[in-house]
Phi, psi and omega in degrees: 000121177284158171308317183294325181295310185303320184279340180282323174064037181060035174097353188249026195290315179299322178286316181306298185294331176291322181294322177292321182294316179293314181298323174298317177300311177297310176301322176295320178299316182298326181280327186277317184313311181298337180294306183297318184296321184294317177302311180296314179309304184298326175298311179301314180295321177304306180304314178295327177295321175300311176304316176294327175298314179296319178300312180300322178285332176287329181285337179265000000 
C-alpha cells in the first residue's frame, strides 16, 4: 500500500479524515475546557471571599 492510497482511503478519505479531525477537536476541547472553568471558578470564589470579609468587618 502506497502512502497516496493510504491517504485516499479507498474513496472515503473525506469522511475518514473529517471524522479524525472532528475527534481531535473534541478531545482538544475536553482537555482545554477545564482550564477555563477553573479560572472562572477561582475568580468567583475570590469575589465571594472578599464579600464575606467585608460583611465580617461590618458586623464587628
